[in-house]
C-alpha positions as a Markdown table, in Angstrom:
| # | Residue | x | y | z |
|---|---|---|---|---|
| 1 | Unk | 98.4 | 90.3 | 122.6 |
| 2 | Unk | 99.6 | 93.8 | 121.7 |
| 3 | Unk | 99.3 | 96.0 | 118.6 |
| 4 | Unk | 101.6 | 98.5 | 116.9 |
| 5 | Unk | 101.7 | 100.6 | 113.7 |
| 6 | Unk | 104.7 | 99.9 | 111.7 |
| 7 | Unk | 106.3 | 102.4 | 109.3 |
| 8 | Unk | 109.2 | 100.8 | 107.4 |
| 9 | Unk | 111.3 | 101.8 | 104.6 |
| 10 | Unk | 113.1 | 99.0 | 102.8 |
| 11 | Unk | 115.9 | 98.9 | 100.2 |
| 12 | Unk | 117.2 | 95.8 | 98.4 |
| 13 | Unk | 121.0 | 95.6 | 98.4 |
| 14 | Unk | 123.6 | 93.7 | 96.4 |
| 15 | Unk | 126.0 | 91.5 | 98.4 |
| 16 | Unk | 128.8 | 94.2 | 97.9 |
| 17 | Unk | 126.4 | 96.9 | 99.3 |
| 18 | Unk | 125.5 | 94.7 | 102.2 |
| 19 | Unk | 129.3 | 94.3 | 103.0 |
| 20 | Unk | 129.7 | 98.1 | 102.5 |
| 21 | Unk | 127.0 | 98.8 | 105.1 |
| 22 | Unk | 128.5 | 96.4 | 107.5 |
| 23 | Unk | 131.9 | 98.1 | 107.1 |
| 24 | Unk | 130.4 | 101.6 | 107.4 |
| 25 | Unk | 128.7 | 100.8 | 110.7 |
| 26 | Unk | 131.5 | 98.4 | 112.0 |
| 27 | Unk | 129.1 | 95.4 | 112.3 |
| 28 | Unk | 131.0 | 92.2 | 113.0 |
| 29 | Unk | 129.4 | 88.7 | 113.0 |
| 30 | Unk | 128.4 | 89.1 | 116.6 |
| 31 | Unk | 126.1 | 92.0 | 115.7 |
| 32 | Unk | 123.7 | 89.7 | 113.8 |
| 33 | Unk | 120.9 | 87.6 | 115.4 |
| 34 | Unk | 119.0 | 84.9 | 113.6 |
| 35 | Unk | 115.3 | 84.9 | 113.3 |
| 36 | Unk | 112.9 | 82.5 | 111.4 |
| 37 | Unk | 109.6 | 83.6 | 109.8 |
| 38 | Unk | 107.1 | 80.8 | 108.9 |
| 39 | Unk | 104.4 | 82.3 | 106.6 |
| 40 | Unk | 100.8 | 81.3 | 106.6 |
| 41 | Unk | 97.8 | 81.9 | 104.3 |
| 42 | Unk | 94.8 | 80.0 | 103.0 |
| 43 | Unk | 95.1 | 77.7 | 99.9 |
| 44 | Unk | 93.2 | 80.6 | 97.9 |
| 45 | Unk | 95.5 | 83.3 | 99.4 |
| 46 | Unk | 92.7 | 85.1 | 101.2 |
| 47 | Unk | 95.1 | 87.1 | 103.4 |
| 48 | Unk | 97.2 | 88.2 | 100.4 |
| 49 | Unk | 94.0 | 89.3 | 98.6 |
| 50 | Unk | 93.4 | 91.7 | 101.5 |
| 51 | Unk | 97.0 | 93.0 | 101.7 |
| 52 | Unk | 97.5 | 91.1 | 105.0 |
| 53 | Unk | 100.1 | 88.6 | 106.1 |
| 54 | Unk | 100.3 | 86.0 | 108.9 |
| 55 | Unk | 103.6 | 84.7 | 110.3 |
| 56 | Unk | 105.2 | 82.9 | 113.2 |
| 57 | Unk | 108.5 | 84.6 | 114.1 |
| 58 | Unk | 111.1 | 82.6 | 116.1 |
| 59 | Unk | 113.6 | 84.9 | 117.7 |
| 60 | Unk | 115.9 | 84.5 | 120.7 |
| 61 | Unk | 114.0 | 81.4 | 121.7 |
| 62 | Unk | 110.6 | 83.2 | 121.6 |
| 63 | Unk | 107.7 | 82.4 | 119.3 |
| 64 | Unk | 105.3 | 85.2 | 118.2 |
| 65 | Unk | 102.3 | 84.9 | 115.9 |
| 66 | Unk | 101.9 | 88.2 | 114.0 |
| 67 | Unk | 99.0 | 89.3 | 111.8 |
| 68 | Unk | 100.0 | 92.4 | 109.6 |
| 69 | Unk | 97.2 | 94.4 | 108.0 |
| 70 | Unk | 97.8 | 97.2 | 105.6 |
| 71 | Unk | 95.9 | 100.3 | 106.6 |
| 72 | Unk | 94.3 | 102.9 | 104.3 |
| 73 | Unk | 97.2 | 105.3 | 104.9 |
| 74 | Unk | 99.7 | 102.8 | 103.9 |
| 75 | Unk | 101.0 | 102.0 | 107.4 |
| 76 | Unk | 100.8 | 98.4 | 108.7 |
| 77 | Unk | 98.9 | 97.5 | 111.8 |
| 78 | Unk | 100.7 | 94.5 | 113.5 |
| 79 | Unk | 98.9 | 92.4 | 116.0 |
| 80 | Unk | 101.3 | 90.1 | 118.0 |
| 81 | Unk | 100.4 | 87.1 | 120.1 |
| 82 | Unk | 103.2 | 85.3 | 122.0 |
| 83 | Unk | 103.1 | 81.5 | 121.6 |
| 84 | Unk | 104.5 | 78.6 | 123.6 |
| 85 | Unk | 106.8 | 76.3 | 121.7 |
| 86 | Unk | 104.0 | 73.6 | 121.6 |
| 87 | Unk | 101.4 | 76.2 | 120.3 |
| 88 | Unk | 103.8 | 77.2 | 117.5 |
| 89 | Unk | 104.6 | 73.5 | 116.7 |
| 90 | Unk | 100.8 | 72.8 | 116.5 |
| 91 | Unk | 100.2 | 75.8 | 114.1 |
| 92 | Unk | 103.1 | 74.6 | 111.8 |
| 93 | Unk | 101.5 | 71.2 | 111.8 |
| 94 | Unk | 98.2 | 72.5 | 110.7 |
| 95 | Unk | 96.3 | 73.5 | 113.8 |
| 96 | Unk | 94.0 | 76.6 | 113.5 |
| 97 | Unk | 95.1 | 79.9 | 115.2 |
| 98 | Unk | 93.3 | 80.7 | 118.5 |
| 99 | Unk | 92.8 | 83.8 | 120.5 |
| 100 | Unk | 92.7 | 87.5 | 119.3 |
| 101 | Unk | 94.3 | 86.7 | 116.0 |
| 102 | Unk | 91.6 | 84.1 | 115.3 |
| 103 | Unk | 89.0 | 86.7 | 116.0 |
| 104 | Unk | 90.6 | 89.2 | 113.7 |
| 105 | Unk | 90.9 | 86.5 | 110.9 |
| 106 | Unk | 87.1 | 85.9 | 111.3 |
| 107 | Unk | 86.4 | 89.6 | 111.0 |
| 108 | Unk | 88.4 | 89.5 | 107.7 |
| 109 | Unk | 86.1 | 86.6 | 106.6 |
| 110 | Unk | 89.0 | 84.2 | 106.8 |
| 111 | Unk | 88.3 | 80.9 | 108.5 |
| 112 | Unk | 91.3 | 80.2 | 110.9 |
| 113 | Unk | 90.9 | 76.5 | 110.1 |
| 114 | Unk | 91.8 | 77.2 | 106.4 |
| 115 | Unk | 95.2 | 78.7 | 107.3 |
| 116 | Unk | 98.3 | 76.7 | 106.4 |
| 117 | Unk | 102.0 | 77.2 | 106.6 |
| 118 | Unk | 103.5 | 77.8 | 103.2 |
| 119 | Unk | 107.2 | 77.9 | 104.1 |
| 120 | Unk | 109.9 | 79.6 | 105.9 |
| 121 | Unk | 112.5 | 82.4 | 105.6 |
| 122 | Unk | 115.6 | 82.7 | 107.8 |
| 123 | Unk | 117.1 | 86.2 | 108.4 |
| 124 | Unk | 120.4 | 87.1 | 110.0 |
| 125 | Unk | 119.7 | 90.6 | 111.2 |
| 126 | Unk | 121.7 | 93.4 | 112.8 |
| 127 | Unk | 119.7 | 96.3 | 114.2 |
| 128 | Unk | 120.8 | 99.6 | 115.8 |
| 129 | Unk | 119.4 | 103.1 | 116.5 |
| 130 | Unk | 119.9 | 105.7 | 113.7 |
| 131 | Unk | 118.6 | 109.3 | 113.7 |
| 132 | Unk | 115.4 | 108.8 | 115.7 |
| 133 | Unk | 114.7 | 105.3 | 114.2 |
| 134 | Unk | 116.1 | 101.9 | 113.9 |
| 135 | Unk | 118.3 | 100.5 | 111.0 |
| 136 | Unk | 118.1 | 96.8 | 110.3 |
| 137 | Unk | 120.6 | 95.0 | 108.0 |
| 138 | Unk | 119.2 | 91.7 | 106.8 |
| 139 | Unk | 120.6 | 88.7 | 105.0 |
| 140 | Unk | 117.6 | 86.5 | 104.1 |
| 141 | Unk | 117.6 | 82.9 | 102.9 |
| 142 | Unk | 114.5 | 81.2 | 101.5 |
| 143 | Unk | 113.6 | 78.6 | 98.9 |
| 144 | Unk | 117.1 | 78.1 | 97.6 |
| 145 | Unk | 117.5 | 81.9 | 97.3 |
| 146 | Unk | 119.0 | 84.7 | 99.3 |
| 147 | Unk | 118.8 | 88.5 | 99.3 |
| 148 | Unk | 120.0 | 91.4 | 101.3 |
| 149 | Unk | 118.1 | 94.5 | 102.5 |
| 150 | Unk | 118.5 | 97.6 | 104.5 |
| 151 | Unk | 115.3 | 98.6 | 106.5 |
| 152 | Unk | 114.6 | 101.8 | 108.4 |
| 153 | Unk | 111.9 | 101.7 | 111.0 |
| 154 | Unk | 110.6 | 105.1 | 111.9 |
| 155 | Unk | 107.6 | 106.7 | 113.6 |
| 156 | Unk | 107.3 | 109.5 | 110.9 |
| 157 | Unk | 107.1 | 108.5 | 107.2 |
| 158 | Unk | 108.1 | 111.8 | 105.8 |
| 159 | Unk | 111.0 | 112.5 | 108.0 |
| 160 | Unk | 112.1 | 108.9 | 107.9 |
| 161 | Unk | 112.0 | 108.9 | 104.1 |
| 162 | Unk | 114.3 | 112.0 | 104.1 |
| 163 | Unk | 116.7 | 110.4 | 106.6 |
| 164 | Unk | 116.8 | 107.1 | 104.7 |
| 165 | Unk | 117.4 | 108.7 | 101.3 |
| 166 | Unk | 120.2 | 110.8 | 102.9 |
| 167 | Unk | 121.8 | 107.7 | 104.3 |
| 168 | Unk | 121.5 | 105.8 | 101.0 |
| 169 | Unk | 123.1 | 108.7 | 99.2 |
| 170 | Unk | 126.0 | 108.9 | 101.7 |
| 171 | Unk | 126.6 | 105.2 | 101.2 |
| 172 | Unk | 126.3 | 105.5 | 97.4 |
| 173 | Unk | 123.5 | 103.0 | 97.3 |
| 174 | Unk | 120.7 | 103.6 | 94.7 |
| 175 | Unk | 117.1 | 103.6 | 95.9 |
| 176 | Unk | 115.5 | 100.2 | 95.2 |
| 177 | Unk | 112.2 | 100.0 | 97.1 |
| 178 | Unk | 111.7 | 96.4 | 98.2 |
| 179 | Unk | 108.5 | 94.4 | 98.6 |
| 180 | Unk | 108.2 | 93.0 | 102.0 |
| 181 | Unk | 109.7 | 89.7 | 102.9 |
| 182 | Unk | 106.5 | 87.6 | 102.5 |
| 183 | Unk | 105.9 | 89.1 | 99.1 |
| 184 | Unk | 109.4 | 88.2 | 98.0 |
| 185 | Unk | 109.0 | 84.7 | 99.5 |
| 186 | Unk | 105.7 | 84.2 | 97.5 |
| 187 | Unk | 107.1 | 85.6 | 94.3 |
| 188 | Unk | 110.1 | 83.1 | 94.6 |
| 189 | Unk | 107.6 | 80.3 | 95.4 |
| 190 | Unk | 105.5 | 81.0 | 92.3 |
| 191 | Unk | 108.7 | 81.2 | 90.1 |
| 192 | Unk | 109.9 | 77.8 | 91.4 |
| 193 | Unk | 106.4 | 76.2 | 90.8 |
| 194 | Unk | 106.3 | 77.5 | 87.2 |
| 195 | Unk | 109.5 | 75.6 | 86.3 |
């Protein structure tokens, strides 16, 4: 298990803007790696109610269970736990999380046995260093939907925001702050269920 504080700036893109960013940074198909996110919550959305999220990410053949908790300063504390393929399969089939993340869930008054997988999102992502941070260009597919985003990971929110806004301006892309992927996933899920 390890923890890190995440400072991310996100901007939704149109398909044309996605292509323009690819061209500006000369990103061919080989620059993109696929990752899958499987999202979990309780039937009453106890994690969402606490501005938290739980996911399994599958990337490069590795499985990682991550609990994201929003901190009072707006940053996100991520707790990561590597999983074996069989552990990930068990969680996806309804088994309760174990280990450090189970302890954190209990501290949040969430019973790990109540956690269920609500669905998956597939991302094709290119990432590269940019002005002291990391840029990520994502094409996301989920629930018969797709979207595009540019993300900037930084260790300084204020300086990162300045660099990100300058980059968007250079590319001629308007600022469109994006909810995180799990929020967009659940918004789409609600939309489909209301039909």
